[in-house]
N, C-alpha and C positions, 0 to 999 in steps of 0.2 A: 501493501497501500503507500509506503514512504514512497518509493523510487517510482510507484507513478504520477507520486505529484512531484517529485524531483518530474520527469518529462515533459508533466501536462503542464509546469511552468517554464517553461523550453522549447514548447511547439514541440517536441516529441524530438526532439534536435538531438542522441542520444550524448554525441561530447558532450555540445555544454548539460546537458541533467547532469553526465559526472563531475564533472567539472565542478557541477554546483551539488553534489552532496558532499565532493567530497571537500568543497571548500568548508561547509554548515558542520562538517562530522570535526573540522581543527576546529574548529571557531567553536563546536559545545565544550571539546576540549579544553582548549587555554582558559574557558572558562568558566571552568568547573559544577557541571550545572547542578549536580548533586547534591552542593556542599549552598548551591543559592537557591536553590526551589524547595533543602531542606529545613531553609535560615526560612525563608518566606511564606512556604508554605507546608502541605497535609499529609503528603504521598513522599513515602523512600525509593532513594533507587532507583529510578526511573532510565541511569545512563550507567552505563561499566565508568573503565577513567578515562578508554577512548573517544569517551565522547556518543555510543549509541545508544539507545533503545533501549533496553535489556525487559520491557513490557512494553502488549500487542502496543503497535499502532493508532488500530483504529481504537483506541480507547485514551480517552482524558478526562481523570479523576482528580485530577489533581486542584486545589483550592487556596487563594491567597487566608492568610492569616490575616484577620482584620485587625488593628493597631488602633484605640486610641488612637495613639501618638503618631498614625500615618499621616502622612500628607492627603488633602481629601482630594487632589487626583489621583493619586496615587487606589483611590480606593472608587473602584465602578462596580 
C-alpha cells in the first residue's frame, strides 16, 4: 500500500517513486520517528530504527497527546 502511494504521487513513474520512497525512509530514520511519536502521541513502535513502518500501513491509530500547555495552533 505504501509503494502504491509513492507511485500514485509520482504518476506511476517508477524511478521517481523509488527516489521519493528512499528519500522518505531516510528522512524518517534521521528524524527518529519512534521518539517523536512516543513523545507526542499514543501509539508506540510504529517505525523501526531504519525508519520503516513495522505496523500495517493501511491502519493509522496514532493520536496526539492533548496538553493544556500546547499552543492552540497544534491542537486541531
